[in-house]
N, C-alpha and C positions, 0 to 999 in steps of 0.2 A: 503494500499500499504506500501511496505518496501522501505527503502532508500538504494541505492547502490553507492559506491564510485567509481568514474571513474578518472584515472589519464592520463595525457597526457604530452608530452614534448614540449616546445616552447622556442627558443633562449637559449638552454643549461640549462633550468630550468624545474623542474617538477611541474605541477599544478593539482589540484583536483577539481571535481565538484560532487555534489550529483544528482542522477537521481532517481525519484520515479518510482518504478515498482512493478509488482506482483511477479516476480521471476527473476532469473538470465537471462533466455533467453529473457524475456520481456525487461529487462534493456539493453541487447546487441542489441535488435531491436530498441530500442529508441536512443541509441547512434549512430547507423547507419544513423538515420534520422537527426542527428545534422548537417550533411554536407548541408542539405537543409534549416536550421534554419536561422533566421534573428535576429540581435540584436535590441531590441525594445527600448532600452534607459537604462539610469542608474536608479537603485533602490535607492531611497533617504530615504525611510522609510518602515518598516514592521509594519502593524497594526494587532494585534491579532483578530482572527475570531469572539471572543465573543462581539466585539463591533458592529458587524453585520451592521445594517442600519445606525448607526452613522458614521462608517467608510466610507460607500458608500456616504453619504451626504458630508462629509469632503472632500473626493476625488473629488466629482463632483464640489463643490464650488472651490477647489484649481485649478482644470483643467480649469474652467472658467475664472479664473484671470490670468492663466499662459499659456494659449493657444498661441502657436507660439513663446513663449519666451524660452530662454535657462535658465534652473533653476539651 
């Protein structure tokens, strides 16, 4: 997948997000669907994929201790 830059204006400022897509038309299709998206929460860390099962285990344990809490 390629990464496409999408810009938008809000409160007099310009903001950008990256959208992963196969090509320009796929990126445009994905952006149209953002109107139906939901904010799932704040990203507090990014773990590189090479940590694989270790990252999954750490996330599982962390989620068990923070369930229902504001982190």
